[in-house]
C-alpha positions as CSV (number, residue, x, y, z in Angstrom):
1,X,-16.2,-38.1,-37.3
2,X,-16.3,-35.7,-34.7
3,X,-12.8,-36.5,-31.8
4,X,-12.6,-35.0,-28.3
5,X,-11.2,-35.0,-25.5
6,X,-13.4,-35.5,-22.1
7,X,-12.8,-36.2,-18.7
8,X,-14.6,-38.8,-16.8
9,X,-17.6,-37.1,-14.9
10,X,-16.4,-39.6,-11.9
11,X,-12.8,-39.3,-11.5
12,X,-9.8,-36.9,-13.3
13,X,-9.6,-39.5,-16.1
14,X,-9.1,-38.3,-19.6
15,X,-10.5,-40.0,-22.3
16,X,-11.0,-39.3,-25.9
17,X,-13.9,-39.7,-27.8
18,X,-14.8,-40.5,-31.7
19,X,-17.9,-39.5,-32.5
20,X,-18.4,-41.6,-36.6
21,X,-22.1,-41.0,-38.4
22,X,-22.7,-44.1,-39.6
23,X,-25.2,-44.0,-43.7
24,X,-26.2,-47.9,-43.0
25,X,-27.0,-50.4,-40.7
26,X,-27.7,-48.3,-37.4
27,X,-30.2,-49.2,-34.3
28,X,-33.4,-49.4,-36.3
29,X,-31.6,-50.7,-39.7
30,X,-31.1,-47.0,-41.5
31,X,-28.3,-44.8,-40.7
32,X,-27.4,-43.5,-37.0
33,X,-25.1,-41.9,-34.6
34,X,-22.3,-44.1,-33.7
35,X,-19.3,-43.5,-31.2
36,X,-15.8,-45.1,-29.7
37,X,-14.3,-44.0,-26.5
38,X,-10.4,-44.5,-26.3
39,X,-6.7,-42.5,-26.3
40,X,-5.3,-40.6,-29.1
41,X,-1.7,-39.5,-29.5
42,X,-2.2,-36.9,-31.9
43,X,-2.0,-39.6,-35.0
44,X,-3.7,-42.2,-34.4
45,X,-7.1,-43.0,-32.0
46,X,-7.2,-46.3,-30.9
47,X,-10.4,-47.9,-29.1
48,X,-10.9,-49.4,-26.5
49,X,-12.7,-53.1,-26.4
50,X,-15.4,-51.9,-25.8
51,X,-15.3,-50.8,-29.2
52,X,-18.6,-49.4,-31.2
53,X,-21.9,-48.1,-28.9
54,X,-24.9,-45.8,-29.7
55,X,-25.5,-42.8,-29.3
56,X,-29.3,-42.4,-29.9
57,X,-31.4,-45.8,-30.6
58,X,-34.3,-43.7,-32.2
59,X,-34.5,-43.6,-36.0
60,X,-33.5,-39.8,-36.5
61,X,-30.2,-38.4,-34.7
62,X,-27.6,-38.4,-37.6
63,X,-24.3,-36.2,-38.2
64,X,-24.6,-35.8,-34.5
65,X,-21.8,-32.7,-33.9
66,X,-20.3,-30.7,-31.0
67,X,-19.2,-28.1,-30.6
68,X,-15.1,-26.1,-28.8
69,X,-14.4,-23.2,-26.9
70,X,-17.9,-23.5,-25.4
71,X,-17.4,-22.9,-21.5
72,X,-19.1,-26.0,-19.6
73,X,-16.8,-27.8,-16.9
74,X,-14.4,-30.8,-19.0
75,X,-16.0,-33.4,-17.9
76,X,-18.8,-32.5,-20.5
77,X,-19.7,-31.4,-23.9
78,X,-22.4,-29.5,-26.4
79,X,-23.4,-31.4,-29.5
80,X,-26.8,-31.3,-31.7
81,X,-27.8,-33.7,-34.0
82,X,-29.3,-33.9,-37.2
83,X,-33.2,-35.1,-36.7
84,X,-33.5,-37.7,-40.0
85,X,-32.6,-40.5,-41.7
86,X,-31.5,-40.7,-45.2
87,X,-33.3,-43.8,-45.4
88,X,-36.3,-41.5,-46.3
89,X,-35.1,-37.9,-45.6
90,X,-35.5,-36.6,-49.0
91,X,-38.7,-38.5,-49.1
92,X,-41.0,-37.0,-46.1
93,X,-43.8,-35.1,-47.0
94,X,-43.2,-31.5,-45.6
95,X,-42.8,-28.1,-46.9
96,X,-42.0,-25.5,-47.4
97,X,-39.2,-27.3,-44.5
98,X,-37.5,-30.4,-44.9
99,X,-35.8,-32.1,-41.7
100,X,-35.0,-30.5,-38.1
101,X,-32.4,-30.8,-35.8
102,X,-32.3,-32.1,-31.7
103,X,-32.3,-30.0,-29.3
104,X,-28.9,-28.8,-27.9
105,X,-27.2,-32.2,-25.4
106,X,-25.0,-32.3,-22.7
107,X,-22.5,-35.2,-23.6
108,X,-21.5,-36.8,-20.2
109,X,-18.6,-39.7,-20.5
110,X,-19.2,-42.0,-17.1
111,X,-17.0,-45.0,-15.8
112,X,-19.3,-47.6,-14.9
113,X,-18.7,-51.8,-14.5
114,X,-15.3,-51.4,-16.1
115,X,-16.9,-49.9,-18.9
116,X,-17.5,-46.4,-20.3
117,X,-20.3,-45.0,-22.2
118,X,-21.8,-41.3,-23.4
119,X,-24.4,-40.0,-21.2
120,X,-26.3,-37.5,-23.1
121,X,-29.4,-35.5,-21.7
122,X,-31.1,-32.3,-22.8
123,X,-29.2,-28.3,-22.1
124,X,-31.0,-27.3,-18.8
125,X,-31.6,-23.3,-20.5
126,X,-34.3,-25.6,-22.0
127,X,-36.4,-25.8,-19.0
128,X,-36.7,-21.8,-19.4
129,X,-39.3,-23.0,-22.3
130,X,-41.4,-24.9,-19.5
131,X,-45.1,-22.5,-19.9
132,X,-47.9,-24.3,-17.4
133,X,-47.5,-26.8,-15.5
134,X,-49.6,-30.1,-13.9
135,X,-48.0,-32.4,-11.3
136,X,-48.9,-36.4,-12.1
137,X,-50.7,-38.8,-10.1
138,X,-48.0,-41.0,-7.6
139,X,-51.0,-43.4,-8.9
140,X,-52.4,-44.4,-12.3
141,X,-54.6,-47.4,-13.3
142,X,-55.9,-47.4,-17.0
143,X,-55.9,-44.6,-18.5
144,X,-54.7,-41.1,-17.9
145,X,-55.6,-38.0,-20.3
146,X,-54.0,-35.6,-20.3
147,X,-55.6,-33.5,-22.9
148,X,-56.8,-30.2,-21.2
149,X,-53.8,-29.8,-19.5
150,X,-50.9,-30.3,-21.8
151,X,-50.4,-29.7,-25.9
152,X,-49.0,-33.1,-26.9
153,X,-48.0,-30.8,-29.8
154,X,-45.7,-28.9,-27.8
155,X,-44.9,-30.1,-24.7
156,X,-43.0,-32.3,-22.0
157,X,-43.8,-35.2,-19.0
158,X,-40.2,-35.7,-16.8
159,X,-41.4,-38.4,-14.6
160,X,-40.1,-40.9,-12.1
161,X,-41.6,-44.6,-12.6
162,X,-41.1,-47.1,-8.7
163,X,-40.8,-50.6,-10.2
164,X,-40.3,-52.2,-7.2
165,X,-44.6,-50.7,-6.4
166,X,-45.8,-50.6,-10.2
167,X,-47.7,-54.2,-11.0
168,X,-48.1,-53.2,-14.2
169,X,-47.2,-55.2,-17.2
170,X,-47.0,-52.0,-19.8
171,X,-47.3,-48.6,-19.7
172,X,-46.9,-45.9,-21.5
173,X,-47.5,-42.8,-23.2
174,X,-50.0,-42.4,-26.2
175,X,-50.0,-39.5,-28.7
176,X,-53.4,-39.1,-31.6
177,X,-55.5,-37.2,-33.5
178,X,-59.1,-36.4,-34.3
179,X,-57.8,-38.8,-37.4
180,X,-56.8,-41.8,-35.7
181,X,-53.5,-40.6,-36.0
182,X,-51.0,-42.1,-33.3
183,X,-47.8,-42.4,-32.4
184,X,-46.3,-44.5,-28.9
185,X,-43.4,-45.1,-26.2
186,X,-44.5,-48.6,-24.6
187,X,-42.3,-49.8,-21.6
188,X,-42.5,-53.4,-20.7
189,X,-41.7,-54.3,-17.5
190,X,-41.6,-58.0,-19.0
191,X,-38.5,-57.6,-20.6
192,X,-37.6,-54.9,-20.3
193,X,-37.6,-52.6,-22.8
194,X,-39.1,-48.9,-24.4
195,X,-40.5,-48.8,-28.1
196,X,-41.4,-46.4,-30.2
197,X,-44.4,-47.1,-32.5
198,X,-45.5,-44.6,-35.1
199,X,-46.6,-46.7,-38.1
200,X,-49.7,-45.8,-37.7
201,X,-48.0,-41.7,-37.0
202,X,-49.4,-40.3,-40.3
203,X,-50.3,-40.7,-43.9
204,X,-48.1,-43.6,-45.9
205,X,-46.7,-44.4,-48.7
206,X,-43.7,-41.7,-49.2
207,X,-41.1,-44.4,-47.6
208,X,-41.6,-48.3,-46.9
209,X,-38.3,-48.0,-44.4
210,X,-40.0,-44.9,-42.1
211,X,-43.1,-47.1,-41.2
212,X,-40.9,-50.7,-40.2
213,X,-41.7,-50.3,-36.8
214,X,-42.2,-50.8,-33.8
215,X,-38.2,-49.3,-32.9
216,X,-37.4,-51.5,-30.2
217,X,-34.6,-51.6,-27.2
218,X,-33.6,-52.0,-24.2
219,X,-34.4,-50.3,-20.5
220,X,-31.0,-48.5,-18.7
221,X,-29.7,-50.5,-15.8
222,X,-32.0,-48.9,-12.9
223,X,-32.1,-49.5,-9.3
224,X,-35.4,-48.9,-8.1
225,X,-36.7,-45.9,-9.7
226,X,-36.7,-45.5,-13.5
227,X,-36.6,-42.0,-15.1
228,X,-38.3,-40.8,-18.1
229,X,-38.4,-37.5,-19.8
230,X,-40.1,-36.9,-23.2
231,X,-40.3,-33.6,-24.9
232,X,-42.2,-33.2,-27.6
233,X,-43.3,-31.3,-31.3
234,X,-45.7,-30.8,-33.8
235,X,-43.7,-33.5,-35.5
236,X,-40.8,-34.6,-33.1
237,X,-40.1,-36.6,-30.2
238,X,-37.2,-36.7,-28.2
239,X,-36.9,-39.7,-24.9
240,X,-34.1,-39.6,-22.5
241,X,-34.4,-41.9,-19.5
242,X,-31.9,-43.5,-17.4
243,X,-30.3,-39.9,-16.9
244,X,-28.9,-39.6,-20.4
245,X,-28.2,-43.2,-20.9
246,X,-30.9,-44.3,-23.1
247,X,-31.9,-41.9,-26.1
248,X,-34.8,-42.1,-28.6
249,X,-35.2,-40.2,-31.6
250,X,-38.2,-40.7,-33.9
251,X,-40.0,-38.0,-36.8
252,X,-43.6,-38.3,-37.5
253,X,-45.8,-36.4,-39.8
254,X,-49.4,-36.1,-38.8
255,X,-52.3,-34.8,-41.0
256,X,-53.4,-32.7,-38.1
257,X,-51.2,-32.1,-35.3
258,X,-51.9,-34.0,-31.9
259,X,-54.5,-32.9,-30.2
260,X,-55.2,-35.8,-27.2
261,X,-52.0,-37.4,-25.2
262,X,-52.5,-40.2,-22.7
263,X,-50.4,-41.8,-19.7
264,X,-51.6,-45.5,-19.2
265,X,-50.9,-48.5,-18.0
266,X,-51.9,-52.4,-18.7
267,X,-52.9,-55.5,-16.0
268,X,-52.2,-53.6,-13.4
269,X,-50.8,-50.2,-11.6
270,X,-48.9,-47.1,-12.4
271,X,-46.6,-46.3,-9.9
272,X,-44.4,-42.7,-9.8
273,X,-42.3,-41.1,-7.0
274,X,-42.9,-37.9,-8.6
275,X,-44.0,-36.1,-12.2
276,X,-45.0,-33.5,-13.7
277,X,-45.8,-32.2,-17.3
278,X,-45.6,-29.3,-18.4
279,X,-46.7,-27.2,-22.3
280,X,-43.7,-24.8,-23.5
281,X,-43.2,-22.2,-25.4
282,X,-42.3,-22.1,-28.8
283,X,-38.6,-20.7,-30.2
284,X,-40.3,-20.0,-33.6
285,X,-39.4,-16.3,-33.8
286,X,-41.4,-14.9,-36.5
287,X,-39.1,-12.0,-38.5
288,X,-40.7,-8.8,-39.2
289,X,-42.0,-8.0,-42.8
290,X,-39.2,-5.4,-44.7
């Protein structure tokens, strides 16, 4: 467990947050990182009535840990998670590496409608990795192929949806390769959910639990505009929405890196108030030979 004090973003009130990593019964059935908000007297932690909540609704953000003595405002806390799940962590088809970490995230505690909630967003320093970018069109009908402009194996999409003007019953993003492997992120505007489907993301056989899904959760409560930010790597995606109210982290293992990325709308138009796509520079550093 990780226990730390943090100031509520909207006030000077200070609360304590207890992060608890769960081995079972996480948001997708396996492991996950939960949290409780409450008070601590130096000996005993007393959780508020809201009880257990989840830091990430995806399958692959476990054992999230935060850092002390980081020079941040008192309403922020820096942390990072292990990007895997004990349902399949020891069977994933990777070599010579096994598992990675999430991007560093800023935690903020908010108080709304009588309830406290943690919001997690990528640290601003990640924007320094943005390389070439492209403005997204404000209206999308059917399918927009971004493969020639954005690398789905090392890229980012950041856009805002006009929910009042959007008529599409569903919209989303699909990553794919020439081998017929794919991952999709789907927003259903009727039931107000977002789902990540990795059931066709790569070769099966190493774990039945990995290919269960799609993983679906409710969209964050929003006004007329919904924000979506998607960070893409060769074997993972990290989705943020509602200013960090919703996080979903998922890994996948295609035989060949995804080379195609499409933004699509079904049964109507997707209308944006703004949006950009970016290619990202790699943080991987090769050590010089000895």
